[in-house]
VOLO-910760 format. One record per residue (C-alpha): residue number from 1; x, y, z. Coordinates in pm, 1 decimal. Each point is the difference from the previous one (the first is absolute). Example, Ala and Ser with C-alpha at 12.3 -4.5 7.8 and 13.67 -1.06 7.14 Angstrom:
<sites>
+-----+----------+----------+----------+
:   k :       c1 :       c2 :       c3 :
+-----+----------+----------+----------+
:   1 :   1230.0 :   -450.0 :    780.0 :
:   2 :    137.0 :    344.0 :    -66.0 :
+-----+----------+----------+----------+
</sites>
This chain:
<sites>
+-----+----------+----------+----------+
:   k :       c1 :       c2 :       c3 :
+-----+----------+----------+----------+
:   1 :    -25.9 :     19.4 :     10.7 :
:   2 :    163.9 :    327.3 :   -123.6 :
:   3 :   -140.9 :    370.9 :     -0.9 :
:   4 :   -102.3 :    -62.2 :   -379.6 :
:   5 :   -164.6 :   -336.6 :     46.3 :
:   6 :   -243.9 :    137.0 :    278.6 :
:   7 :    -42.9 :    303.4 :   -228.9 :
:   8 :   -117.5 :   -228.0 :   -245.2 :
:   9 :   -239.4 :   -200.0 :    209.8 :
:  10 :    -92.9 :    287.4 :    151.3 :
:  11 :   -142.7 :    216.2 :   -334.7 :
:  12 :   -123.5 :   -373.7 :   -150.6 :
:  13 :   -217.9 :    -33.0 :    298.2 :
:  14 :   -118.5 :    373.2 :    -15.3 :
:  15 :    -98.9 :    -70.3 :   -368.4 :
:  16 :   -237.1 :   -289.2 :    129.2 :
:  17 :   -147.1 :    209.2 :    258.5 :
:  18 :    -83.3 :    303.3 :   -229.9 :
:  19 :   -136.1 :   -227.8 :   -229.6 :
:  20 :   -228.4 :   -163.6 :    238.5 :
:  21 :    -80.8 :    371.9 :    167.4 :
:  22 :   -119.6 :     45.2 :   -390.8 :
:  23 :   -217.2 :   -325.3 :    -23.3 :
:  24 :   -103.1 :      8.8 :    358.1 :
:  25 :   -101.8 :    368.6 :     70.9 :
:  26 :   -101.2 :     76.7 :   -321.9 :
:  27 :   -186.0 :   -319.4 :   -113.6 :
:  28 :    151.2 :     24.0 :   -354.7 :
:  29 :    266.9 :   -189.4 :   -145.6 :
:  30 :      8.3 :    214.6 :   -324.2 :
:  31 :    305.7 :     85.5 :   -184.5 :
:  32 :    136.1 :   -335.6 :    209.0 :
:  33 :    136.1 :   -265.4 :   -248.5 :
:  34 :   -151.1 :   -373.2 :    150.8 :
:  35 :    251.6 :   -151.0 :   -197.1 :
:  36 :    270.2 :    127.1 :    171.4 :
:  37 :   -139.3 :    -45.8 :    323.0 :
:  38 :    -31.6 :   -362.5 :    -83.2 :
:  39 :    353.1 :    -13.6 :   -154.1 :
:  40 :    117.5 :     93.9 :    358.7 :
:  41 :   -180.5 :   -223.2 :    165.7 :
:  42 :    165.1 :   -275.8 :   -187.5 :
:  43 :    335.3 :    189.2 :     34.1 :
:  44 :    -44.9 :     -3.7 :    361.8 :
:  45 :   -140.2 :   -393.2 :     42.1 :
:  46 :    279.8 :   -129.6 :   -229.3 :
:  47 :    281.3 :    179.5 :    175.6 :
:  48 :   -122.6 :    -65.5 :    387.3 :
:  49 :    -38.5 :   -397.9 :    -22.3 :
:  50 :    250.3 :      3.6 :    267.4 :
:  51 :   -276.5 :    195.7 :    222.6 :
:  52 :    -58.2 :   -335.7 :    208.2 :
:  53 :    333.5 :   -192.4 :    -25.5 :
:  54 :    296.4 :    266.0 :     91.1 :
:  55 :    -24.2 :    263.6 :    259.6 :
:  56 :    255.2 :    305.2 :    -63.1 :
:  57 :   -164.2 :    239.6 :    235.6 :
:  58 :   -318.6 :    174.5 :    111.6 :
:  59 :     38.1 :    268.6 :   -215.1 :
:  60 :     52.3 :   -234.3 :   -288.7 :
:  61 :   -291.7 :   -193.2 :     83.5 :
:  62 :   -264.2 :    289.0 :     20.3 :
:  63 :     91.5 :    158.0 :   -299.9 :
:  64 :    -32.8 :   -300.0 :   -180.3 :
:  65 :   -338.8 :    -59.8 :    158.6 :
:  66 :    -72.5 :    368.7 :    -75.6 :
:  67 :     94.6 :      8.9 :   -338.9 :
:  68 :   -199.2 :   -289.8 :    -94.7 :
:  69 :   -336.7 :     51.2 :    213.6 :
:  70 :    -32.1 :    388.5 :   -127.8 :
:  71 :    104.7 :   -128.6 :   -368.3 :
:  72 :   -305.6 :   -288.6 :     57.6 :
:  73 :   -255.0 :    249.3 :    142.7 :
:  74 :     80.1 :    272.9 :   -276.9 :
:  75 :   -109.6 :   -241.8 :   -260.8 :
:  76 :   -300.1 :   -142.2 :    195.4 :
:  77 :   -124.0 :    336.7 :     44.9 :
:  78 :     50.3 :     75.6 :   -377.1 :
:  79 :   -200.9 :   -368.3 :    -84.4 :
:  80 :   -238.3 :    -26.4 :    279.7 :
:  81 :    -88.0 :    338.2 :    145.3 :
:  82 :   -346.8 :     94.9 :   -108.7 :
:  83 :     91.2 :    357.2 :    -31.8 :
:  84 :    371.8 :    -24.1 :    -75.6 :
:  85 :    -37.9 :   -237.4 :   -289.8 :
:  86 :   -277.3 :    233.4 :   -182.5 :
:  87 :    321.1 :    261.3 :    -12.1 :
:  88 :    220.9 :   -230.0 :   -166.3 :
:  89 :    120.5 :    141.6 :   -361.8 :
:  90 :    -14.2 :   -337.0 :   -146.1 :
:  91 :     -1.9 :    147.1 :   -368.4 :
:  92 :    288.9 :    205.3 :     61.8 :
:  93 :    198.9 :   -269.0 :    173.6 :
:  94 :     83.8 :   -256.4 :   -251.6 :
:  95 :    312.6 :    -96.8 :    -31.1 :
:  96 :     70.6 :   -319.7 :    -10.7 :
:  97 :    170.0 :   -109.8 :    338.4 :
:  98 :     -4.8 :   -378.0 :    -59.0 :
:  99 :    314.1 :     71.9 :   -288.6 :
: 100 :    169.9 :    144.1 :    267.0 :
: 101 :    -29.1 :   -259.6 :    281.1 :
: 102 :     68.5 :   -243.3 :   -299.6 :
: 103 :    312.6 :    162.5 :    -91.7 :
: 104 :    111.7 :     20.4 :    335.7 :
: 105 :    -38.9 :   -391.7 :     61.2 :
: 106 :    205.0 :    -78.9 :   -300.9 :
: 107 :    310.9 :    240.1 :    108.5 :
: 108 :    -24.2 :   -135.2 :    344.0 :
: 109 :     -9.0 :   -339.9 :   -168.8 :
: 110 :    332.3 :     96.6 :   -181.1 :
: 111 :    162.4 :    231.1 :    212.2 :
: 112 :     41.1 :    -83.3 :    372.9 :
: 113 :    250.3 :    -60.3 :    290.5 :
: 114 :   -109.8 :   -374.9 :     46.8 :
: 115 :   -240.9 :   -194.0 :   -213.0 :
: 116 :   -234.3 :    -71.4 :    336.7 :
: 117 :   -358.5 :    105.2 :     55.8 :
: 118 :     92.2 :    256.4 :    258.5 :
: 119 :    268.9 :    174.5 :   -244.3 :
: 120 :   -207.0 :     -2.5 :   -284.4 :
: 121 :   -303.4 :    135.7 :    177.4 :
: 122 :    257.3 :    252.7 :    137.9 :
: 123 :    100.0 :    104.7 :   -337.1 :
: 124 :   -321.4 :    -24.8 :   -164.0 :
: 125 :   -122.4 :    267.3 :    256.4 :
: 126 :    291.0 :    228.2 :    -73.5 :
: 127 :    -37.5 :     -5.2 :   -366.2 :
: 128 :   -397.9 :     70.5 :     52.9 :
: 129 :     28.8 :    251.4 :    244.5 :
: 130 :    244.7 :    207.9 :   -286.3 :
: 131 :   -299.4 :     18.8 :   -233.9 :
: 132 :   -316.9 :    -16.7 :    214.6 :
: 133 :    -23.6 :    383.7 :     13.5 :
: 134 :    -67.9 :      1.7 :   -360.8 :
: 135 :   -399.6 :    -47.4 :    -59.4 :
: 136 :     -0.1 :    260.2 :    295.0 :
: 137 :    208.0 :    249.9 :   -243.8 :
: 138 :   -174.2 :   -112.1 :   -280.8 :
: 139 :   -345.4 :     90.6 :    161.8 :
: 140 :    144.7 :    315.0 :    155.3 :
: 141 :    102.2 :     86.6 :   -353.0 :
: 142 :   -381.2 :    -74.6 :   -161.1 :
: 143 :   -168.3 :    218.7 :    258.3 :
: 144 :    276.6 :    316.7 :     29.9 :
: 145 :   -147.0 :    145.9 :    263.7 :
: 146 :    148.8 :   -173.6 :    333.4 :
: 147 :   -155.5 :     56.8 :    318.6 :
: 148 :    218.0 :    107.9 :    311.8 :
: 149 :     -8.4 :   -311.4 :    168.6 :
: 150 :     58.0 :   -250.5 :   -324.1 :
: 151 :    303.4 :    230.1 :    -80.3 :
: 152 :    164.1 :    -18.5 :    368.3 :
: 153 :    -57.2 :   -379.6 :    -17.4 :
: 154 :    167.3 :    -38.1 :   -320.0 :
: 155 :    275.6 :    279.8 :    138.2 :
: 156 :     71.2 :   -208.3 :    284.0 :
: 157 :     31.3 :   -340.3 :   -135.2 :
: 158 :    279.1 :    180.7 :   -205.0 :
: 159 :    167.9 :    146.1 :    266.3 :
: 160 :     14.0 :   -343.1 :    147.7 :
: 161 :    161.2 :   -167.4 :   -254.3 :
: 162 :    273.1 :    299.8 :    -51.6 :
: 163 :     52.1 :    -84.3 :    398.6 :
: 164 :     55.5 :   -359.9 :    -67.9 :
: 165 :    268.0 :     77.0 :   -264.3 :
: 166 :    203.5 :    216.2 :    263.5 :
: 167 :    -49.9 :   -283.7 :    221.4 :
: 168 :    156.1 :   -263.7 :   -240.1 :
: 169 :    258.6 :    296.3 :    -52.3 :
: 170 :     97.6 :     17.9 :    354.6 :
: 171 :     20.3 :   -359.6 :     -2.0 :
: 172 :    207.7 :    -97.1 :   -234.7 :
: 173 :    287.3 :    263.9 :    156.9 :
: 174 :    -92.7 :   -163.0 :    343.0 :
: 175 :    -45.3 :   -350.8 :     -0.9 :
: 176 :    330.1 :    -86.1 :   -236.3 :
: 177 :   -144.1 :     91.9 :   -349.9 :
: 178 :   -232.7 :   -273.2 :    -17.2 :
: 179 :   -247.8 :     77.2 :   -259.1 :
: 180 :   -345.9 :   -180.2 :   -102.6 :
: 181 :    -18.7 :    111.6 :   -365.6 :
: 182 :   -392.6 :   -117.2 :    -10.2 :
: 183 :   -129.9 :    264.0 :    216.6 :
: 184 :    226.2 :    264.0 :    -99.2 :
: 185 :   -119.1 :    -42.4 :   -384.3 :
: 186 :   -312.8 :    -19.8 :     64.8 :
: 187 :    -27.3 :    307.2 :    258.8 :
: 188 :    173.7 :    228.4 :   -274.4 :
: 189 :   -289.3 :   -105.2 :   -236.3 :
: 190 :   -246.8 :     71.8 :    272.9 :
: 191 :    160.0 :    334.9 :     59.2 :
: 192 :     30.3 :     61.6 :   -355.0 :
: 193 :   -391.4 :    -69.0 :    -31.1 :
: 194 :    -71.0 :    321.7 :    276.1 :
: 195 :    222.1 :    240.0 :   -202.4 :
: 196 :   -228.9 :    149.9 :   -228.8 :
: 197 :   -284.9 :      4.6 :    261.1 :
: 198 :    268.2 :    144.2 :    258.8 :
: 199 :     67.5 :    271.6 :   -257.8 :
: 200 :   -403.5 :    128.1 :    -71.9 :
: 201 :    -31.1 :    -21.2 :    382.3 :
: 202 :    261.7 :    257.8 :     90.3 :
: 203 :    -81.4 :    234.7 :   -314.3 :
: 204 :   -360.4 :      2.9 :    166.3 :
: 205 :    168.8 :     57.7 :    333.1 :
: 206 :    192.8 :    226.3 :   -107.5 :
: 207 :   -279.4 :    188.6 :   -190.4 :
: 208 :   -260.1 :    -49.7 :    252.4 :
: 209 :   -252.1 :   -172.2 :   -231.0 :
: 210 :   -162.7 :   -314.4 :     13.9 :
: 211 :    171.6 :   -317.8 :   -138.1 :
: 212 :    -60.8 :   -116.6 :   -324.4 :
: 213 :    182.7 :   -228.7 :   -221.6 :
: 214 :     37.7 :      8.7 :   -385.7 :
: 215 :   -203.0 :   -225.2 :   -176.5 :
+-----+----------+----------+----------+
</sites>
């Protein structure tokens, strides 16, 4: 644990809290991609298979439970809650996320640290997380006008990944130059996907106008 990883975890957690606040308080999931949320649920379930077999620390266990349970709650709200599900932008959220999951699974079978079930699931979760935000970004581009809470949710998700890259750099120089190329490359790809959003978010903040993404 170091400051960069802790900040990454906290910004990630805050992004989820912001999204839950939007859905629960407003009883609306307008502008939120259910497909992205389903991909994140798959990411956390696949990554945290060791939840009931390996104990690292109370902090580690709590964070795993929180991310799985909150992701499941968001998906449930968007699929089952009688008010929330009526606000879902089904016609706009058309990205074929199954292809992303299939591609991540194929990559995990080919490129992994060890050919075991746990390592394949871990690699799958890393590859899938790198592209899970794509349906959300596409949805925001189609709707163009982004509400504050949805914009903050995506912003904090991007900040989480940026902090984790700093965490890996820090660990590389403090832990004997050990590197894990799978999360490094996937993390860089994921951060790159946020670059366009960050640019327009900065412009909206600088000019004090509502965030709009180009079509």
